[in-house]
N, C-alpha and C positions, 0 to 999 in steps of 0.2 A: 521764632527763636525764643527759647525760654530765658527768663531772667535769672542770673546767678545771685543768690542771697547767701554768700559765703561769710562765715564768721571772720571778723576782721583780725588782722595780725599786725596792725599799723602802730601808730604812736601810742604807747601805753602810759607815758608820763606827761605831766603838765609843762608846757614851755615856760621858761622863767619869766617872760614878759606878760604872761597871763596869771601868774600865781599871786595870791594875796590881794587881788584888786576888788574894788566895790562892784557888786553885781546887781543888776536889775533884771528880774525874771518875770515873764508872762506865761501862764499855762491855762488850759481850758478843761483838761481831764485829769483824773487821778494818775493814769499811766504817764502822762506828760510830767506831772509833778514828781513822780518817782525818779524819772531820768534827770530832771532838773536838779533834784537833790543830790543824785550821784555826781553831777557835774560840779556843783558848788563845793562838794566835799573834795573832789579831785583838784579843783582850783585853789582850795584853801582860802576862799573868799573871806575877807575880813569883815565886810558888811554885806548883808544879803537882804534885798528888798524883793518881795513877791507880790504880784498882782494876779488874782484869779479872775479870769474872764468868764462870767457866768452866762453860759449858753445852755448846754444840755445838763450841766452839773451846777450845783450850788455850793456855797462855802461849807455847809454842813457835811458835804460828801468828802471833805478833805481833813476834817478835824481829828480823825483817828489814824492818819497816815504817819509814818515814821519821820521824826525830826521836824514836825510842823511847828513845834513851840520854839525852835531854835533860830527862827528868822528874825532879823533886826526889825522888820515891819512887814505886815501883811495887809493888803487892801483888796477890795473886790470892785469890779466894774461890771455892771449889767450890760448885756448885749442883746436885748430882746429885739425881735423882728416885728414890724407892723403887720397887723392882720394875719397872724400865723396860721389860723384855721380856715382862711378863706381862699378859695381857688382863684388865682389871678393869671392873666396872660403873662408871658415872659417879660414884656415891657413894663407892665405894672409891678410885677414882682421885683424887677431890677430897681424901679423907682422907689419902692418901699424899702428895699435893702439900702439904697443910697441914703435915704432920709434917716434910717436907723443908724447907719454908719457915721453920719455927721454928728448925731447926738452922742454916740459912743466916743467919737474922736474928741469931742469937747470934754467928756468925763475923763478920758486918759490924760489930756492936757492939764486939767485941773489937778489930777493926782500927781503928775510929775512935778508940778510946781512945789508940792509939799515934800518931795524927795530931794536928796542931795544930787549933785551932778553925777551922772553915770560914767563908769569907766568901761564896764563890760555889759553888753545886752544879750539876754538869752530868751529865745522864743521856742515854744513847743510845737508849733504847726506852721510851716512856711507856706502852706496852701490857704491859710486863713487870712483874709484881708486885714482884719483887726489886729492880728499879731504883727503883720507887716507895718501897720500904722504905728503900733507901739514902738517897733524898732526904728521907724523913720523919725518919730518925734523924740525918742530917747537920746539920740545924739552920742551914743557911746563910742569909744575908740575901737572896739572890736565887737562883732556880732557873731553869736554862736547859736546853732540850731540843734535841738535835741530830737533824736529819734523817740518814738513813743513806746519803745519796749520791744518792737519787732523790727522789720526792715521797711520803713515807710518813707525813706528819704530819696528813693531812686527816681521818682517822677514828680518832683514838686513844681515843675514849670506849668502852671495852669494857664492856658491861653484862651479861656472862655471870654466872650465879649463882655458879659456882665461883670466879671471880676476885673477885666482890664479897665472898664469904665469906672468902677468903684475905686480902684487904685489911683486912677488918673485924677478923679475929683478930690481925693484925700491928699494929693500931692506926693504919693509914694513913687520914688524914682525907679526906673526899670532896672538899674544896676545894683539895687540894694543888696541882693543876695550873692552877687558875683564873687566876693572875696570872703564870704562867711565861713567860719569853722563849722564842721559837722561832727556832732558827738553821737556815736552809734556803735552798736556791737557788731555791725555787719560791714562788709567791704564793698558793697554794690553802690558806690558813689561815683560821681563823674570824675574822669581822669583829671589830675591836677588839683583836686579839691583838698583843702587843708582839713585833715581829719584827726580827731581825738578818739581813741578806742575806749569804749565803755566796757569795763570789765565787771561791773556790778559788784565791786568789792563791798560797798556800803550795805546794799540789800542782802547780800549773802551773809555778811557778818551779823546783820540784824536778825535774820531768820535763825541762824545758829545760836545766837545768844539767848533766844527765847526757849531753847530746848534745855530742860533740866539735866545737868550733868553732861551736856553735849549731845544728848539723845533726842528722841522725838516721842510724841504721843503714840499710843498703840493703835489709834484709829487708822483705818484705811479709807482713803477717799476714792470713790469710783466716779469717774466723769461720764455722765450720761450723754447720749446722742439721739437725735430725732429720727432714728432709722425706721421706726414704725410709721411715723408721720410722713416720711418721704417715700414710703412704699418699698423700702429696701428689704424688709422682712415683716413677718406677721407679728402681732403682739404676743401670741403664745410662744413663737420661736424666740423672740427677744427675751421674754421672761425666763425661758429655759436656759438661754445662753448666759444671762446675768447670774442665774442661780448656780450654774456649773462653775463659773469663775469664783463665786462667793464660797461654795463648798469645796472646790478643788484647790484653791490657793490661800484662802483666808478663813478656814473653818473655825479657828480659835480666836479670831479678832473681830472687833466691831467694825462694820463697814458702813460708811456714810455715803449716800448716793447724792451727788451734786448734779441736778438736772440741767439739761440744755434749755434755754429760754423757749424753744419751739416745741418742747415735749408737752403732750396733752395732760391736763391735770387728772383726768379720769384714768389714763394709762399709768400715771405715777402712783395713784392710789392702789391700783391692782398690783403694781410692782412691789410696793411696800408690803402688801399682804402676802404675796407669793414668795418673796425672798427673805423677809424679815429685816431688810435694810431700812435704815432711817433716811427718809428723803428730806434733805435740808434745803432751806431757801438761800439763794445767793443774791448778793447785791451788785455784782459786777463780774468782770472776767476772772477766771480762776487765778490769774497772776496776782490780782488784788486780794482775793480771798486768802491766798497763801501768806500775804503780808499782814492782813488784818486779824486773822485768827490768833488766839492766845498761844497756841502751840502748833507747830507744823505737823502734818500727818506722818505716820511711820512710812507710808508709801502712797503714791497716787497711781491708781489703776485706770487705764484708758484702752479704747479700741484703736481706731485709726485717726484720732483727733490731732489737729495741728498744735494742740496745747503742748505736746512734748517738745516740739521745736522751739517755741517761744519761751517756755519755762526753762529749757536747757540753756538758752542764750542768756536768760536773766539769772537763774539760780545755780546753774552748773550742777555739781554733784551735791549741793546742799539740800535739795529736794529729790528723793529717789522716785523714779517712775517704773511701773510695770506695764508693758505694752502687750496686749493679747490679740493674736490672730486666730479667729474662729475657723472652724471647718466650713468649706464653701457651701455645704448643704443648708446652712442657715440663711443664705441670701437668695433673693429672687433672680434666677438666671436671666441674663440679658439686660438687667437694669444698668443704666448709665453710671450710677454711683459705684457699681461693682468694679468697673475698670479703674476708677480713681482709687478705690480701696486697694486693688492689687498693686498699684504703683506706690502707694503709701507704705504698704507692708514690705515691698522690696527695699524701700529706703530704710525702714526700721530694722530689717534683718541685717543690714550692712553697717548701721551706725549706732544702734543701742549697745552700750557697753557698761560694765560694772561702775558704780553700784546700781545702775539701771538694769532691768531684766526684760527679756523678750520671751513670751510664751507662745507656743504654737499648738494647735489642736489637730492631731492626726485623725481622730474620729470625733464624733459628736459628744464624747464624754471625757476623754483623758487630755490633760494639759501637760506639755513638756517644756521645761525651761531650756532654751537654746543658747549656746555660746555665741558671742558676737563674731562676725566675720573678721578674720585677722589677715592683714596684708603681709608683705614680705618682711616688714620690720617687726612683726609680732604685735603691733598695736592697731586697733581699729581706727579708721579715718572718721573723725568727728566733724568734718566740714560738710554741711548740708548743701545740696544743690536743689533748689526748689523752683517751681514755676510761679506765675503771677498770682495764683490762688493760694500759694503757700504749700504746694504739694511737690513731691519729686516729679521730674519729667517722665513722660511715658517711655516705655522701652524703645530704644532706637533714636530718641531725641538727644540732642547735645546742646 
């Protein structure tokens, strides 16, 4: 059975008993931060205390994010793991994690002593033991959980023995999350869960304000994919495909190619030479790049990337996308990725609507901009139904 990741239509307003309260927030990633910022803006929090749990990211990765200077106080807590580059048995790894957890637990406790008493607690990852420890020690009157920008809240009950032991040793009660609020753009939460709908008003407004005169830069962003590296197509075919999009849809505009992390450097050099595109370096997910860049692009071009779904959930119509469905002759017949591709394009054909555009290639040269599917009401249905990998279900699945 596939998981429904429907856009939420629940509570759009802040309950009165949550408004204007003092907030203590823990995040580990920039995407978690963006959603925590959305939440404190919705709550109208009068005092906002932020702690960055330094795991994979450091404080320097947050300094250019919107609203970072507007917090009452920002602290960092390091959460390093013992012997991170040494292979250990599961038992020894668990012991190393427990020892590191105890050290971080003490750092969190020392930090909270310097903070005033919490009224609301916000965490960015309910799967992370140290986020739960922060919530357990914080003692706030209400606990709120932020989605990380897509739909990641549906399965946060991690029952691994390692995490159970770590939670037990840190004194985290089993019922900590039972009555927590969930702040998300999606509706795939457990029945009866108290939910606040994330409409991303703050981020959308932030992106639009950076556009001179309400417009956007003339640059086109093309999102690369490792189709050559995965064996879906040959390098020569991929270069021909990208060049056909560049000349067919954006002949008069500068096109910046944003590579996927798995794309080969040599292939990218050949792409730049063959297409004339500028290959840019990216520091994180495209959602972050759209926030970090001085100006939003005129449009974002993509093939069958799930970036359209996540960016639509976050930015709505503030960032326009062009989705391109190439002719089937470009793909290696029988490749498993081609089936996924077909399902994705079936979804895009039904859900991409203005100002976003869907282009289809009837032959290996010409691109046609197709009208969105219109239902009985005359409006396209923008409610995506995706599987656990973030794709539409295969035909016949429900």
